[in-house]
Structures are given as C-alpha cells and as structure tokens.
N, C-alpha and C positions, 0 to 999 in steps of 0.2 A: 046638448050644445059639449062638445068637448073643452068649451073655453071655461067653462065651470065646474072644476071637479066634484064629483058628491061622494058622501062617504059610500063607502064599496063592504063586503064581508074582510076581504082581506088588505087591509092598510098596507101601506109601503114597509118595508124592513129598511130603514133608514140607519146610516150607519157614515158619515160622509168625514174622511179622512185628509190630513195635507198639514204640510207646517209642522213637522213630528208631532201632530194632535190626532186620536181618533174621540170623534163627536158618538154616543151611540147611549141605547136604552140602558139605565140601569136595572141591574139583575140583584139577586139576591146576595151573593158571592162578592157584589161590591160594598153591604153593610160594614164589616170594621175598617175599609178603608175610611167610607163618607162619615160614618158618624166619627172616627177619628180627628179626621181636618174638622170638621163641625163643631167637635168640641174644643178645639185648638185653637180654632177661627170665633169662637163665638161673641167674646169681644169688640174685636173689629167688624165685625158682622154685624152685629145688633142695632148701630145705630142705621142702616139701610135695609133692614128686613120688618116683616109682620115681628108680633112678638109669635114665639117658638110655642106649641103646644109643650105641658109636660111632660110627654112622654115621647118627644118628637128625637132623641137621641136613641130610642129601645130599638132593639130589635123587633117588635111588636107593632111601632109605628112605622116602622120603615117595610114590613110589610105590606101595611094598609097605604101607605104610599105607594108601593107597587102596583097594587089592586087599582089605585085608583088613574095611577098612570095609564094601566092595560085599557079601563074603561074610556079614557081620555083620547086613547090612539082607537082604538074601535071606531068610536063615535065621531074621529074626525073633530076633534075640538081641544086637544094640547098634544103636544110633541116634544117630551122630556128628555134632555140629554144631558150625557155627565163624559165631562171633558179627561181623557186620560191622556198622559203623557207618553208618546211612545218610547222614547230610552228606557223609561225605568218600571212601566206599566202604572205610574202615580197616576191616581183619582187627585186632580187639582179643582173641580171647580165643577159648576152646571151652567146650563142656558135650557130655557124654558119656550118652547113658542106657544104661547096659551089665545086665549078668546078667539081661536078659527070662526073667523065667517067665511061664508059661502055666497053663493048668486051675485048680486051686482057688487058687491064689496070685495071679496077674495082677499081678504086680509087676517093677520093678526098680529099678536102683539107680545114682543122678546121680554122676557128679566134673567138673570142672570146673576152669579155671584161667584168668587173666585176664593180659595184659602187662601191665610193669610200668609205663607210661607212663600208662596206664588204672586201674590198681588206686585204692580207697579213692571212685571218686567214683559209685558208685550202680550202674553197668553192670552185675556179674554179677546184683544182685537184680532189675536190671529185666530183666535174659536171664531168668531164673528165672520172672519172672513171665509173660515172652512164652513160654515155654516149655511151663509147666506145663497150660495148658489145652488143649495138642494130647497130653499125656502121658496125661491123664484124658478127652478125647475120643477122637482119632482112633484111639490106640494104646489105650485100652480097658483102661487098668490102674486098677486099685484103691489101689494102694500105691507110693509113689515113698519111696524109700532114699538115704540120705550118709551118710558117713562123713567125722570132722572131729579133725585131731588136739587133743589138749584146749588147747595153745599157740598155737592157730592161732586169734583172736580174732574177725581179719576173716570167715573162713570162716563159723563159728559165727553171728553177727549175721547175715550173708548168712540163710542157711540157717530162725533163726526170723522175719526179717522176712517172709518167705516163705510161715511157717506153719507150716514143719517145729517138730515137740515133740522133745525130747529124750529118748530113749529107754533110756540104759543107757552104760555104758562097758565096750567088746570089748576085751581085755589083746592086748597084741601083734597086734593085728588084720592091719595090712598093714606091709610091707616099705618102709618108704619113706628116702628118700637110703640105701640101705644097714643101714639099724634097724628092726628089728620095732617097731611104737609102739601104743602105745593108744589107740584112737579113743574119741571120742564117736558114738553112733549115733545116727541119726534118722530119723524117719517122717513122712510127710503121707499123709492119706488123699481117696481121692477126697472125701468125705463133709463132713470139716475144710476141701477147698479149695472146696467148692462152698455149706458150710454160711455 
C-alpha cells in the first residue's frame, strides 16, 4: 500500500530549506562548528539533555555519531538534521526525527537543540516550520510527537507555536541530566498541520 512507506535501499535525500534556514544531514566537515557550538553551549544545554558521553565532542565521537546516523537513515529509524543559517552558513542547532514507526502507526518523535547564542530568537520555531512539511510529505508520517520537561517553557512555546497539542504528562519519562524527569507529551497530526 502506498500509504505505508517501507524502508528501501535508497532512502530519500532530505534537505528542506526556507525562512533563511537549511536543514540537512550532518557530515564530517560540520565537526568543527558543531563541536565548538556544543562546547560553548554546554552549560545552557545540560539541564535539557541526557548526560553527554565523555568523548562526545571529539572527532572520533562525531564520526561514530555520523555512522549511526547513516545506519538509522538507511533503516528508516531516524533522520537527523543540522540547522544552518543561510546568510552566514552558521550551524545554529539540530533537529532529529527519531523512533520512526511504520505500518498502522506512521509516526516519529522529534528532539531538538539550539546553541546558546541563537536561543530565544525564533530559529527553532522557524526550523520546525521548515521541517514539518517534509515529515508529513516525503516521509509520509501521520503523527509527529515531542516531549518537553515542564520547566522548559521556551521549548513548550516552540511546540505550541508550531501547532503541537499537549496531550498529557508522562511521569519519569526520560533520563535527562542523569535524572528521570517528567515530560509533557505533545502531538501533531498530518490533518492538524494541513488543516
């Protein structure tokens, strides 16, 4: 059935662009900018992310990350995107569609981060608005989900501005910064997005 996209030997090459942003799969040439931004933003990001591996910002760690990304894309499990500001080619953050589920579900979960120098300037809202047509279009999803720690008000605002509806609270849902944290659950349906 065409409605239920199945993995193929050649996954789609996705690089949505708009609103002055380009979203694309990272490659090894992105390492210097990526590592510098993550290091510069470490304190800012720590409360909202899992504990980083000890070698997370090393070139070898980045290579492992890229290999995992390639496998995930090939198997239709996840689609990582870095966010590039086109006016100066600055890497400003990233969005990942993970936990892609096919068959009767046709859904996936998004997670994202923005570097501290670019936070609270509308970039993540713009990036999601650029990405969502690709998720509901080329990737043929019916539902996109997200989770947000209740105290992360800026992230909740991003999701709500993009049309996500808060659907409930998952207790001790994800291990963030070494602690199992409650998360608000959000969802956006294809019908909601296109309607």
